[in-house]
N, C-alpha and C positions, 0 to 999 in steps of 0.2 A: 493563571492567564498570563502572567509576566513571562514565563518561559516560552509561551506560544506567540504572543503578540508584540512584545517590546521590540522596537527597531534594532536594538543592539544584538538581538538573538539571530538576526539575518535569516529567518525562515521564509521560504517562498510563500507568497500570497498572490493569487491569480485573480484578475478582474476582467470583466467584459464591459467596455465603455462605449457609450453613444455620444457623439459630439455634434455641434451645430453646423459644421462645414465638412466637406469631403476630406477623408483621411488620405494624405498624400505620402509618397515615399520620403520626402524631406521631413514631414511632420513625424513619421515613425522613426526616422534616423535621429532627430532631435530629442524625441521622447526617450529613446534608448540611451542617450548620453546623459551625463550629469546636467541637471537643469538648475540654474541659480534662482532661488526663491528669496523672499525678503530676509528670512532668518536662517537659512541653511542652503547648502547645495546637495541635491539628491545624489544617490549612488547610481551607477549604471544599472540598467534593467533591460528587459526584453519586451519589445512591442511588435505585434503582428497584425496586419489588416485582416478584418473579417468581412466587411462589406463597405459600401460607399461611405457611410458615416460611423462605422463601428470598428473597434480594434480590441485586441486582447493584450493585456500588459501583465508581466510577472515581475513583482518587486521583492526585495529582501528587506525593505524598511517598513513602509506602510505607516508613515507618520500622519497626524491628523490632517484630513482633507488633502493629502499629498497629490493624488492624481488630479483632482479638480484644480489645484494650484499650479501643477505642471502644465496642464492644458491651457489655463488662463495666461500663464507666462509666455506661451507660444502663440496666443491669439485665438484659441478655440474655447468654446463654452461647453462644459460637460452637461448633457441633458439627462443621462441615465448612467448609473454605475452599479455593478453587481459583482460581489465577491463570489467566485465560483470554486475556489480551491484554497486550502491552507495546508501546506506540506503535502501529505499524500491523501488527505481527505477532500473528496470532490462533492460538491453540492448535488450534481446530477439533476434529476427531475423533481427534487424535493420542493414542495410548494411553500410559499411564504407562510410563516407561523407554524410550520410543521417541524418535526424532528425525526431522527432515526437513531437507532442504536449502532454504535461503532463497536465491533467485536472481532475476534479471531486475529488473523494475520494483519488486517488493516489497523486494528488497535495496537498490536505489538509493534508494528513499524512506526506508528505515530508516537507511542511512548518512548521508543528507542531514540527517535529523532529529537525528542524533547529532553533526552538525557535522564529520563525517569526509570527506564527499564534497561537493564543490562542484557546483552545478547547471549 
C-alpha cells in the first residue's frame, strides 16, 4: 500500500466532494493552488466544478483529511467526500462494500505505474 497511497509517491487520486456553500470560480482557483494548512502546504492540484455544491479534485498527495482541511481553510465545510479513482483504477458504479477483480491491461497498467511490473 505504501507504493500506492504514500504522499511522496505522487500518484493521482480523484475525489468527488460536496460542500456546504456554492462552488465558485475563486474557490476552485484557490483549491487548485497550494493551500497553507497548520502543518504543511499542499501541492498544486486540479479542481473542477460538477454542480452547485459539488466539485471534482485530483491530488497527488492525499494526506490525512487533506481535502476536508483545504476546504475548511478556505471557509467551506465538506459534507461528503468520495474517492472515485486511484491511478488508472476507477470506482465506477461499484457499490459500497463491494469489490471487483482488476485484471488484464487495467492490472498491467496499474502495476507498471506502481513500479512493480516492467513493460
